Kinemage of the C-alpha trace (Angstrom):
@kinemage 1
@onewidth
@group {chain A} dominant
@subgroup {mainchain}
@vectorlist {calphas} color= white
{ca met a 1} P -145.740 150.119 260.558
{ca ile a 2} L -146.141 153.477 258.811
{ca arg a 3} L -142.950 154.908 257.433
{ca gly a 4} L -142.195 158.596 257.860
{ca tyr a 5} L -142.367 159.446 254.170
{ca arg a 6} L -145.898 158.081 253.925
{ca thr a 7} L -147.181 160.777 256.240
{ca his a 8} L -145.557 163.553 254.215
{ca thr a 9} L -147.951 165.948 252.466
{ca leu a 10} L -146.514 165.246 249.018
{ca trp a 11} L -146.894 161.482 249.528
{ca val a 12} L -150.562 162.039 250.342
{ca ala a 13} L -150.854 164.249 247.226
{ca phe a 14} L -149.310 161.459 245.128
{ca leu a 15} L -151.678 158.896 246.642
{ca leu a 16} L -154.740 161.091 246.072
{ca his a 17} L -153.663 161.678 242.463
{ca arg a 18} L -153.172 157.937 241.874
{ca ile a 19} L -156.498 156.953 243.488
{ca ser a 20} L -158.423 159.637 241.602
{ca gly a 21} L -156.892 158.455 238.325
{ca met a 22} L -157.872 154.847 238.983
{ca ala a 23} L -161.403 155.830 240.031
{ca leu a 24} L -161.854 157.891 236.872
{ca ala a 25} L -160.505 155.053 234.742
{ca leu a 26} L -163.089 152.727 236.301
{ca phe a 27} L -165.899 155.265 235.854
{ca leu a 28} L -165.331 156.033 232.160
{ca pro a 29} L -166.399 152.629 230.730
{ca leu a 30} L -169.590 152.794 232.800
{ca his a 31} L -170.240 156.321 231.567
{ca phe a 32} L -169.768 155.330 227.922
{ca trp a 33} L -171.979 152.285 228.408
{ca val a 34} L -174.812 154.460 229.729
{ca leu a 35} L -174.321 156.953 226.894
{ca ser a 36} L -174.581 154.118 224.361
{ca tyr a 37} L -178.241 153.813 225.373
{ca ala a 38} L -178.861 157.075 223.507
{ca leu a 39} L -178.364 155.119 220.286
{ca thr a 40} L -179.676 151.690 221.228
{ca ala a 41} L -182.400 152.176 223.863
{ca pro a 42} L -183.472 155.807 224.393
{ca glu a 43} L -186.254 154.807 226.825
{ca thr a 44} L -183.683 153.116 229.076
{ca leu a 45} L -181.525 156.237 228.943
{ca asp a 46} L -184.544 158.339 229.955
{ca gly a 47} L -185.056 156.094 232.965
{ca leu a 48} L -181.412 156.416 233.956
{ca leu a 49} L -181.571 160.191 233.571
{ca arg a 50} L -184.603 160.322 235.879
{ca trp a 51} L -182.598 158.257 238.369
{ca thr a 52} L -179.916 160.971 238.417
{ca asp a 53} L -182.343 163.324 240.185
{ca leu a 54} L -181.916 161.335 243.413
{ca gly a 55} L -179.935 163.022 246.172
{ca ile a 56} L -177.476 160.153 246.542
{ca val a 57} L -176.644 160.342 242.838
{ca lys a 58} L -176.077 164.087 243.070
{ca phe a 59} L -173.729 163.477 246.005
{ca ala a 60} L -171.910 160.816 243.947
{ca glu a 61} L -171.569 163.370 241.141
{ca phe a 62} L -169.996 165.724 243.678
{ca gly a 63} L -167.464 162.979 244.430
{ca leu a 64} L -166.833 162.421 240.754
{ca val a 65} L -166.243 166.121 240.089
{ca phe a 66} L -163.981 166.232 243.152
{ca leu a 67} L -161.933 163.298 241.830
{ca leu a 68} L -161.739 164.884 238.395
{ca ser a 69} L -160.581 168.231 239.736
{ca val a 70} L -158.127 166.612 242.190
{ca his a 71} L -156.631 164.680 239.296
{ca met a 72} L -156.455 167.779 237.091
{ca phe a 73} L -154.943 170.085 239.711
{ca gly a 74} L -152.623 167.327 240.924
{ca gly a 75} L -151.447 166.816 237.351
{ca leu a 76} L -150.798 170.534 236.992
{ca arg a 77} L -148.814 170.407 240.233
{ca leu a 78} L -146.776 167.493 238.885
{ca met a 79} L -146.071 169.346 235.653
{ca ala a 80} L -144.888 172.336 237.671
{ca leu a 81} L -142.697 169.985 239.700
{ca glu a 82} L -141.180 168.614 236.492
{ca trp a 83} L -140.651 171.907 234.687
{ca leu a 84} L -139.998 174.435 237.428
{ca pro a 85} L -137.170 174.540 239.959
{ca trp a 86} L -137.876 172.939 243.342
{ca thr a 87} L -139.165 175.295 246.002
{ca ser a 88} L -140.259 174.826 249.560
{ca gly a 89} L -143.787 175.762 248.456
{ca gln a 90} L -144.486 172.350 246.914
{ca lys a 91} L -146.531 171.319 249.961
{ca thr a 92} L -148.494 174.539 249.626
{ca ala a 93} L -149.119 173.731 245.959
{ca ala a 94} L -150.400 170.277 246.904
{ca ala a 95} L -152.710 171.692 249.549
{ca ser a 96} L -153.865 174.382 247.113
{ca ala a 97} L -154.714 171.698 244.556
{ca val a 98} L -156.955 169.915 247.058
{ca ala a 99} L -158.534 173.205 248.150
{ca ala a 100} L -159.235 174.241 244.552
{ca ser a 101} L -160.690 170.792 243.838
{ca thr a 102} L -162.977 171.033 246.843
{ca leu a 103} L -164.109 174.470 245.718
{ca val a 104} L -164.844 173.319 242.163
{ca ala a 105} L -166.711 170.223 243.344
{ca gly a 106} L -168.600 172.208 245.980
{ca val a 107} L -169.782 174.788 243.447
{ca phe a 108} L -170.894 171.969 241.151
{ca phe a 109} L -172.764 170.279 243.995
{ca leu a 110} L -174.500 173.472 245.097
{ca arg a 111} L -175.639 174.150 241.547
{ca ala a 112} L -176.887 170.564 241.206
{ca ile a 113} L -179.156 170.627 244.258
């Protein structure tokens, strides 16, 4: 049974912020592992970099940039929530954070293809 507060816009913003943070935390070790090939096996790194030209990888990068920007804008929204007085525009701020994240990720994706 879904409780009423779990359908609230700010609950969804919290959930999106938490999921994006966990996804980024899982991605970073993989990213550093691939970058370590620059020092240990440059030919392997070259192969991985050629692999990044695939369309599915570019779409995954779009998702990664979206998660990064959602987490950043969501964090800015949370800081505003902590430091500024409460207003009825908090839902608008949450929706604006998602919209700005989509815009940033979309621009990145369009430049990548």
